[in-house]
Structures are given as structure tokens and as C-alpha cells.
C-alpha positions as CSV (number, residue, x, y, z in Angstrom):
1,M,-7.6,-0.9,-10.2
2,S,-6.5,-4.2,-8.7
3,G,-3.5,-6.3,-9.8
4,V,-1.7,-9.6,-8.6
5,G,-0.2,-7.9,-5.8
6,G,-3.4,-6.0,-4.8
7,P,-4.6,-2.5,-5.7
8,R,-2.2,-0.4,-7.8
9,E,-0.9,2.9,-7.0
10,W,-0.7,5.8,-9.4
11,A,0.2,9.4,-9.2
12,R,0.8,12.6,-11.3
13,H,2.5,15.6,-9.8
14,W,2.6,18.5,-12.2
15,Q,2.3,22.1,-12.9
16,Y,0.0,23.7,-15.5
17,A,2.0,26.4,-17.4
18,E,-1.0,28.9,-17.2
19,L,-0.8,28.6,-13.4
20,P,2.8,28.7,-12.4
21,D,2.3,29.4,-8.8
22,L,0.2,26.2,-8.4
23,D,1.3,22.5,-8.0
24,L,-1.2,19.8,-8.6
25,L,-1.1,16.2,-7.4
26,R,-3.6,13.5,-8.3
27,A,-3.0,10.2,-7.0
28,R,-4.0,6.7,-5.6
29,Y,-2.0,5.3,-2.7
30,V,-2.3,2.1,-0.7
31,R,1.1,1.2,0.7
32,H,2.7,4.5,0.3
33,T,3.3,6.7,3.3
34,F,4.4,10.3,3.5
35,P,7.0,10.9,6.2
36,R,7.0,13.9,8.3
37,H,7.5,17.0,6.0
38,S,6.3,20.5,5.3
39,H,5.5,22.9,2.6
40,E,6.4,26.4,1.6
41,G,2.9,27.1,0.4
42,Y,-0.5,25.8,1.2
43,V,-2.0,22.3,1.0
44,F,-5.8,21.8,0.0
45,G,-6.5,18.0,-0.4
46,A,-10.0,16.5,-1.6
47,V,-10.1,12.6,-1.1
48,T,-12.6,11.0,-3.5
49,R,-12.4,7.5,-2.6
50,G,-11.1,5.6,0.4
51,A,-9.7,7.3,3.6
52,E,-6.5,9.1,4.2
53,D,-4.9,9.7,7.7
54,V,-3.2,13.0,8.0
55,G,-0.8,13.3,10.9
56,L,-0.7,17.1,12.2
57,P,0.7,18.7,15.2
58,G,-2.8,18.7,16.9
59,G,-3.4,15.0,16.1
60,T,-4.6,12.6,13.4
61,V,-7.3,13.7,11.0
62,R,-9.2,11.2,9.0
63,A,-10.1,12.5,5.5
64,V,-13.0,10.8,3.6
65,P,-14.8,11.7,0.4
66,G,-16.4,15.2,0.9
67,T,-13.7,16.2,3.4
68,V,-11.2,19.1,2.6
69,V,-7.9,19.0,4.3
70,M,-6.2,22.4,4.6
71,I,-2.5,22.7,5.9
72,N,-0.8,26.1,6.4
73,P,2.7,26.7,5.2
74,E,5.4,25.0,7.1
75,V,3.4,23.0,9.2
76,P,4.8,19.5,9.6
77,H,2.5,16.5,8.7
78,T,2.4,12.9,7.7
79,A,-0.1,11.0,5.6
80,R,-0.9,7.3,5.1
81,S,-3.9,5.2,4.0
82,G,-6.7,4.9,6.7
83,T,-8.2,1.8,4.8
84,P,-6.7,-1.4,3.3
85,D,-7.6,-0.2,-0.2
86,G,-5.9,3.1,0.3
87,W,-7.3,6.4,-1.1
88,V,-7.7,8.5,-4.1
89,Y,-7.5,12.3,-4.0
90,A,-6.6,15.5,-5.6
91,T,-4.4,18.1,-4.1
92,L,-3.6,21.7,-4.7
93,Y,-0.5,23.4,-3.6
94,P,-0.8,27.1,-4.2
95,S,1.9,29.4,-3.2
96,A,1.5,31.8,-0.4
97,R,1.4,34.7,-2.9
98,V,-1.6,33.4,-4.5
99,V,-3.4,32.6,-1.2
100,N,-2.6,36.0,0.2
101,A,-3.5,37.8,-2.9
102,I,-7.1,36.2,-2.9
103,A,-7.5,36.9,0.7
104,A,-6.6,40.7,0.0
105,E,-8.8,40.9,-2.8
106,V,-12.2,39.2,-1.3
107,T,-11.9,39.2,2.5
108,P,-10.8,41.6,5.3
109,L,-7.9,39.4,6.2
110,R,-4.4,41.1,5.7
111,G,-0.9,40.0,5.8
112,T,0.0,36.3,5.9
113,V,-3.3,34.2,6.2
114,G,-3.9,30.8,7.5
115,F,-6.8,28.4,8.3
116,V,-8.0,27.9,11.7
117,R,-9.2,24.4,11.0
118,T,-7.2,21.5,9.4
119,S,-10.1,19.8,7.9
120,V,-13.7,20.5,7.1
121,V,-16.6,18.4,5.7
122,D,-17.4,20.5,2.5
123,P,-18.5,18.4,-0.6
124,Y,-18.8,21.5,-2.6
125,A,-15.3,22.7,-1.9
126,S,-14.1,19.1,-2.7
127,R,-15.7,19.3,-6.1
128,L,-14.2,22.6,-6.9
129,I,-10.7,21.1,-6.2
130,N,-11.3,18.3,-8.5
131,G,-12.7,20.9,-10.9
132,V,-9.4,22.7,-10.9
133,H,-7.8,19.5,-11.9
134,R,-10.0,18.7,-14.6
135,A,-9.9,22.1,-16.1
136,A,-6.0,22.1,-16.0
137,E,-5.7,18.7,-17.7
138,E,-8.3,20.0,-20.4
139,G,-5.9,23.2,-20.9
140,N,-8.9,25.3,-19.9
141,A,-7.0,28.3,-18.1
142,L,-10.0,30.5,-17.5
143,A,-11.7,27.7,-15.7
144,A,-8.8,26.4,-13.8
145,D,-7.9,29.9,-12.5
146,S,-11.4,30.8,-11.8
147,L,-12.3,27.6,-9.6
148,L,-9.0,27.9,-7.8
149,R,-10.0,31.5,-6.9
150,V,-13.5,30.4,-5.9
151,V,-12.4,27.4,-3.7
152,V,-9.7,29.4,-1.9
153,A,-12.1,32.3,-1.3
154,R,-14.8,30.0,0.0
155,L,-12.3,28.4,2.5
156,L,-10.8,31.6,3.6
157,D,-14.2,33.3,4.1
158,R,-15.3,30.3,6.3
159,H,-12.1,29.2,7.9
160,G,-9.4,31.9,7.4
161,S,-7.6,33.9,9.9
162,P,-4.4,35.9,10.0
163,L,-1.5,33.9,11.2
164,P,-0.2,35.0,14.6
165,L,2.8,37.1,14.7
166,L,5.9,35.3,15.9
167,A,6.8,36.3,19.4
168,P,10.5,37.2,20.0
169,R,12.5,34.0,20.2
170,A,14.0,32.8,23.4
171,G,17.7,31.7,23.5
172,S,16.8,28.0,22.8
173,A,14.5,28.9,19.9
174,R,17.4,31.2,18.4
175,D,19.7,28.3,18.6
176,A,17.3,26.3,16.5
177,V,17.2,29.1,14.0
178,R,21.0,29.2,13.8
179,A,21.1,25.5,13.5
180,R,18.8,25.3,10.6
181,A,20.7,28.1,8.8
182,A,23.9,26.1,9.4
183,L,22.4,23.0,7.8
184,E,21.0,24.9,4.9
185,E,24.3,26.3,4.1
186,R,26.1,22.7,4.6
187,M,23.5,20.6,3.3
188,A,25.6,18.3,1.2
189,A,28.1,17.6,4.4
190,P,26.2,18.6,7.5
191,P,27.9,18.3,10.9
192,T,27.0,16.0,13.6
193,L,24.7,16.9,16.2
194,E,27.3,17.2,18.7
195,A,29.5,19.3,16.5
196,L,26.5,21.6,15.6
197,A,25.7,22.1,19.2
198,A,29.3,22.8,20.2
199,E,29.4,25.6,17.5
200,L,26.2,27.0,18.9
201,D,27.6,26.7,22.7
202,T,24.8,24.3,23.8
203,S,24.3,20.7,24.5
204,S,23.0,18.1,21.8
205,F,19.9,17.3,23.6
206,A,19.0,20.9,24.5
207,L,19.5,21.6,20.7
208,L,17.5,18.7,19.7
209,R,14.7,19.7,21.8
210,A,14.7,23.3,20.7
211,F,14.8,22.3,17.1
212,K,11.8,19.8,17.3
213,K,9.7,22.7,19.3
214,E,10.5,25.1,16.7
215,Y,10.1,23.1,13.5
216,G,8.2,20.2,14.5
217,M,10.7,17.8,13.6
218,P,14.4,16.7,14.6
219,P,17.2,18.2,12.6
220,H,17.9,15.0,10.6
221,T,14.2,14.8,9.5
222,W,14.0,18.5,8.8
223,L,17.4,18.2,6.5
224,T,16.0,15.4,4.5
225,D,12.8,17.4,3.9
226,A,15.3,20.5,3.0
227,R,17.1,18.3,0.6
228,V,14.0,17.2,-1.4
229,R,12.7,21.0,-1.3
230,R,16.2,22.0,-2.9
231,A,16.1,18.9,-5.3
232,R,12.7,20.1,-6.7
233,R,14.1,23.5,-7.5
234,M,17.0,22.1,-9.3
235,L,15.0,19.6,-11.3
236,D,12.6,22.4,-12.2
237,A,15.6,24.1,-13.5
238,G,16.4,21.2,-15.7
239,A,19.3,19.4,-13.6
240,A,19.9,15.8,-14.1
241,P,18.7,13.7,-11.1
242,A,22.2,12.2,-10.7
243,D,23.7,15.8,-10.4
244,V,21.0,16.7,-7.9
245,A,21.6,13.9,-5.8
246,A,25.2,14.9,-5.4
247,T,24.5,18.6,-4.8
248,V,21.9,18.3,-2.2
249,G,23.8,15.5,-0.1
250,F,22.2,12.3,-0.9
251,T,24.6,9.4,-1.4
252,D,23.6,8.5,-5.0
253,Q,20.6,8.7,-7.2
254,P,18.7,5.8,-5.5
255,H,19.0,7.4,-2.2
256,L,17.4,10.5,-3.8
257,N,14.7,8.6,-5.5
258,R,13.7,6.8,-2.5
259,H,13.3,10.1,-0.2
260,F,12.0,12.1,-3.1
261,T,9.4,9.6,-3.8
262,R,8.2,9.3,0.0
263,I,8.0,13.1,0.2
264,V,6.8,14.3,-2.9
265,G,4.7,11.3,-3.8
266,V,6.3,10.6,-7.4
267,P,9.9,9.7,-8.4
268,P,12.1,12.6,-9.3
269,G,12.4,11.6,-13.0
270,A,8.6,11.4,-13.4
271,Y,8.3,14.8,-11.6
272,Q,10.8,16.4,-13.9
273,R,9.3,14.9,-17.1
274,E,5.8,16.2,-16.2
275,R,7.0,19.8,-15.5
276,A,9.0,19.9,-18.6
277,V,6.3,18.8,-20.9
278,H,3.8,21.3,-19.7
279,R,6.2,24.1,-19.6
280,R,6.8,23.4,-23.4
281,A,3.2,22.9,-24.5
282,P,0.9,25.8,-25.5
283,A,-2.2,25.9,-23.7
284,R,-4.4,24.7,-26.7
285,A,-2.4,21.5,-27.0
286,Y,-3.2,20.3,-23.6
287,R,-5.3,17.0,-23.4
288,P,-6.4,15.1,-20.4
289,A,-3.5,12.8,-19.4
290,P,-3.6,9.6,-17.3
291,A,-1.8,9.4,-14.3
292,R,1.5,7.4,-14.3
293,T,2.0,4.2,-12.4
294,Y,5.1,3.8,-10.2
295,K,6.8,1.8,-7.6
296,T,7.2,3.1,-4.1
297,G,10.0,0.7,-2.9
298,P,13.6,1.6,-2.5
299,G,14.5,0.2,-6.0
300,T,12.2,2.9,-7.7
301,S,13.6,4.0,-11.1
302,P,13.9,7.8,-11.9
């Protein structure tokens, strides 16, 4: 789709009531860029048109049609268009519980599993990911659940591995963990880097280096991501976006809108509406729904 200002962006981020441990995102992005962030669960993305550049700790991966991107929990990453016309894709965000349960059922992998590769050329798996979306949009719970399990099992069988156990943390890493806990506790009114370092009896630059090494991003970037995560949980529970903004530490609702849209891919109001609609509707009432268009600039409405 093209408009006067060029190709139009659209996105739909939702949750199918029959599969509560799975988030779905289907979108076309052109100008939109995802800043460095991470997810509590897994990410499986399949580009159907254009190209997406995904920035990961090991370098940038270019995802094109037929490619499947696999990101483990808590791995920091970015995303942006790899072509002037952007990219169209379908993404699945299953929880760690879902993926680890599938691994225990159909593979010899035990414990917390992960993926040894970040992207693979696998057109069949890409079609399965899109099939999960289609089945969920049609209200076909049996097909959506079946296809989800088939694609996760396929990727685990070919690319899965137990995630390595964490080694005992050195002093600087422990400082990073303590700093994260302090920021989570005081999210609405965080201390300065200098004050936080003083509390931990270390220097500002030492804490900055330790935090980035431990979490893949500096404290202020991590805090924005953590605020958006908490905002999502509050919106899921039905809180008003204005109240959410104040609670998690954004200066006002436009501030929440801007960061939420950049990280999640849709504005908070659209995110909340989609989830509320599909929690209320019985499965038989589901119909394929068009993705919503939205603006990505700082003036985005909720």
C-alpha cells in the first residue's frame, strides 16, 4: 500500500484468548525502528515481503522472505527496515513455559532451552508461523495450537540447545544485578547513575560498564524497556494509559505512547483494545480482522 507520503505502515499486536501464553504481531513497517530491547519469552519472526535488519549481540541479521529469526529470552536486539519499502512480517512471542514444555515433550532437551542460531532459511517454518496467525484470526484454536507446536518442535529439533548455566557472578556483575533490582523498585523515580553507583560503593563508569556487559544495554535504555514491560502488564489488567504512564515513570501519556510504540510496535491504546476485544469474544465469534494503521511519530494518539 502506498499513500501520498509513501508506503503506509500498519500493525496488529494481539493475543488469542485460546492461546493465552502467546502474543502475535503482524505488521508492515517502513520508517519505524525498534530500539534496543528484549523480551521475557521467545521471538519467532517470518518476513513475507521486503527485508528486516535485526541487530543482535553477534551482529546484524538480514531477514528476507523464507527466513525465520529466532531470539532467546532476554537477548537485547534492535530492528529496522532493510529496504526503502520496509518489511512485512508475522511474529510469534510464545512464553518460556510453552517452548520449554514442547521441548520436554518432543526432544531430549531439558531445562531452559534456547536456539544456537539467530536466523535460518526455512520457508516451511515461515509458512507455519504465518499459518498460526491465520488460524488464530479465523478462531480455529485447534489449528493455531497445532501449528504453533509443529513449528516450535521443528525449530527446536534443528537448532535447539539447553541454555548454558550462569557462572558465579563476579563483583562487578553482582553490582549490575543489584542496580537492576534498585531500578525496578524505584522505576517511577530512579536515582542518577552517580547516586546509584554510590549506593553500591562503586564508580559511575564501572557500574555503566558492568550493567551493559550483563544486560546488553546501559541502565537508562534498560529502564525504558522495563517501564514498557510493566506498562504492558498494567494495560493487560485494564488500567488506563494515563494512569499507567504516571505509575511506571513516564512524564505523561504522550511520553508513554512514544516509547511504547517504538518498542512494542503499536500504540498502547491499540494494544489494549485488541487484547480486551479478544479476551471477551468467544472463539466461535472470531473473524479475520484487518491490521490497524497508525502513526509512528511522537504525536501518536493512544
